[in-house]
N, C-alpha and C positions, 0 to 999 in steps of 0.2 A: 377629803376635799374641804377646804375652807368654805363656810356658808356664803361668803360674799364673792366667791370666785366667779360664779356664773354672771354676776352683775357686770363684770368688766369685759365679758366676752364680746358683746356688740361693739363696745368702744374700741377694743383691740382690733376687731375685724374691720371696723370703719377706718381705723388708722392705717391698716395695711392697704385698703383700697385707695385712700388718699395718697399714700406714698407711691403706689403704682402709677397713678395718674400723673403725679408730679414728676416722676422719673421719665415717663414717656414724653412729657412736654419739654423737659430739659435736654432730651436727646435729639431735638430737632437740629439737624446739622446746618451749617452756614451754606453748604452746597444746595440744600433744598430751597434756600431763599435767594440764591444767586440771580435768578430770573428777575427779581425786583430791582436789582442794582446794575445789572449788565446793560450797557448802552445799546439802544437801537441804532442800527446803521443801515445804509443802503445795501449792504452786502448780506445782512442777516435777517432782514425783515421783508414781509409781504403784506399786502392789504387784501382783505376779503370783504366784499360788499354783498351782503346776503339779502336778496328779496326786497329791494327798494322799488316796489311795484305800485302802480297807480291805484289799484283797488285797495291795497293795504293802507296807503297814505290817507284815504278818505276816512279811516277810523281813528287816526292818531289824535290824541287829546293832550298828551303830556308835554308837547313842545309845539310851538307854532309851525304849521306845515311849510310855510315859506322859508322859515329859518332852517328847518330840517333839510329841505331841498338844497338850500345854500351850503350847508355844512357838508352834506354828502358830496356835492359837486366839487367843493373846495378840497376835500380830502382826496378825491380821485385826481384832480388836476395837480395837486401838490405832489402826489405819489409819482406822477409822470415827470414832473420837473426833477425830482430826486433820483429817478431811475429805479423806483421801487415797484416790483411786479405786482399786478393787481388782477384779481379774479372777481367777476360779477356773476351773480346767480339769480335765477327766478324760479318760483314754484308754480307749475301749471299755468304759464303765462297766456296760453291760448284758450283756457277754459274756466279759470277760477279767479285769479287775482290780477289779471291783465298784465300788460308789458311793464318793463322798468320805466321809471319816470323819464320823459323825453329830455329833460335837462341833463341827466347823467349820460344818456346815449349820445347827445350832441357834444358834450364836453369830452367824451372819450370814445370817439368813433373807431378807435383802434382796437377796442375790446369786444370780444364776442361774449354774448350772454350764455352761460351754461344753464340750460333749462332742465328741470327734473320734476318728479312727482313726490319724492320723499320729503317728509317733514324736516328731518335732519340731513343736511347736505352730505355728511359723511357716509350716509347709507346709500348714496349714489356713487358707484365705483369710478365714474368719470371725474367726479369732483375730487375724490381721494387721490386719484392718479395725478390730476392737475396740480394739486397742492404739493404732493410729494415730489413732483418733477421740478418744482421751483428750488428745492434744496434749502429752504429758509427755515430757521428754528423759531423765529419770532413772528407771530401772526397778529396783525392789527385788524380787528373785526368790527363791523358795524352792520346793523340789520333792522328791518321792520318785520316782526316786532322785537322789542328789546329782550323779552323773556324767552322767546322761542327762536327766532331767526338768528339773533345775536347769541342769546343765552345757551341754547342747546348746542349750537355750533362751537361756541367757545369752550364749554364744559367738556365736550367730546375731544376737542383739540388738546386741552390740558391732559386728559387721560391718555392721549397718544404721545405725550412727551413734549409738546410745544410750549413755549412761553407765550402767553396770550394777553393781548391788550384790548379791552373793550372800549371802543369810541362811543361814549354814551350820547353825546350831542349830535352824532350822526346816526342815531337810532331813535326809535319812537315806538309808543305802544298805545293801547286802547283804554287804559284806566290808570289812575294813580296807584291803585293796589297792584296792578300788574307791574308797573314800574318799580315800586318798592320791593316787592317780593323777588322780581327778576334781578335787581341789583344785589339783594342779599344773597341769592343763590350764586351769583357770579363770584362774589367775594368769598363765600364759603368754599367754593371750588378752587380758589387760588388765581382767579383771573385778575389782572391788573386793570383797575377801573380808571379811565382817563378821558380826555377830550380829543377831538380830531386834530386840533392845531398843535398841541403839545408833542404828539408823536412825531410830527413832521419837523418841528423846530429842533427836537432832540437829534433827529437824523441829520439835519443841516449842520449842526454842531458849531459852526463858526460864521458869524455875520459878515466876515470879510470874504466869505466864499463867493465866487462868481455866480453861484446859483441863488444867492440871497434875494436879490431884487425880484427875480421870477417867482421864487417860492412865496414871498410875502404877497405878491400880486395874486398868486393862485389861492392862497389861504383867504385873501380878501377879508381880513379882520378890520374892524373899524379904524384901528390906528396904523394899518399897513401902509396907507398912502403917505402918512407923515414919516414913517420909517424909511420909505423909499426916497422921500425928499431929502431927509438928513443924509442918507447914504450918497445920494447924487451930489449934494452940496460938498460933502467931505471929499468925494472923489475929484470934483472940479477944483477944490482948493488945493489938494495934493498935486494935481496936474499943473496948476498955475505956479505953485512953489517950485516944482521940479524944473519948469521951463525957465523961470527967473534965475534959478541957481545955475542953469546951463548957460545963461547969457552973461554971467559974471566972468 
């Protein structure tokens, strides 16, 4: 054996390890990433609002509580406009974290709250059955807290084969560390991180839709009133032009 042969062994071994890692990375198929590019629609999506409860809201520090309430309610109302099925849950509402925020219950009196005791909703058979019964492959999830109610629910959903969208501004948590680590874990698990309004606008698809005015009103974004005024003005202008053309 050449006296220098042993010196190259670690380098050769390291090279093999690097090659193996590179090959596994290059073998990620486009099918594995299809979820990131396939459009949300009213036919393939559902909304899960996990544990937006009064007791939990008292500890939220990473987003203004009034803003969080606004965003959760807006998401729920927008989902109704678009016909996107919605499930609302609560953990131990009678003994620990209290009822869901009244603003949500008032905005969506048509929804029943699915109460449970498990930390992860998927460990409650009634929740699993309810989600599966919807027959939707894309789940838009928000929750308090971000790293548990949203995070654990979303990560389990990914493991069950769903395409998952985490609505971060309709979620909140109890420290900036929890927010940061929660977001990192979501992204590591393949959850699509987004905001509440973008998911609904993507489902709307076309601003000429007859649902557009109602949707933007439900989303209640700062510019939504202006959007509605522009749409109304254009509609009136088109109507006037059509009438004048008919009189000629």
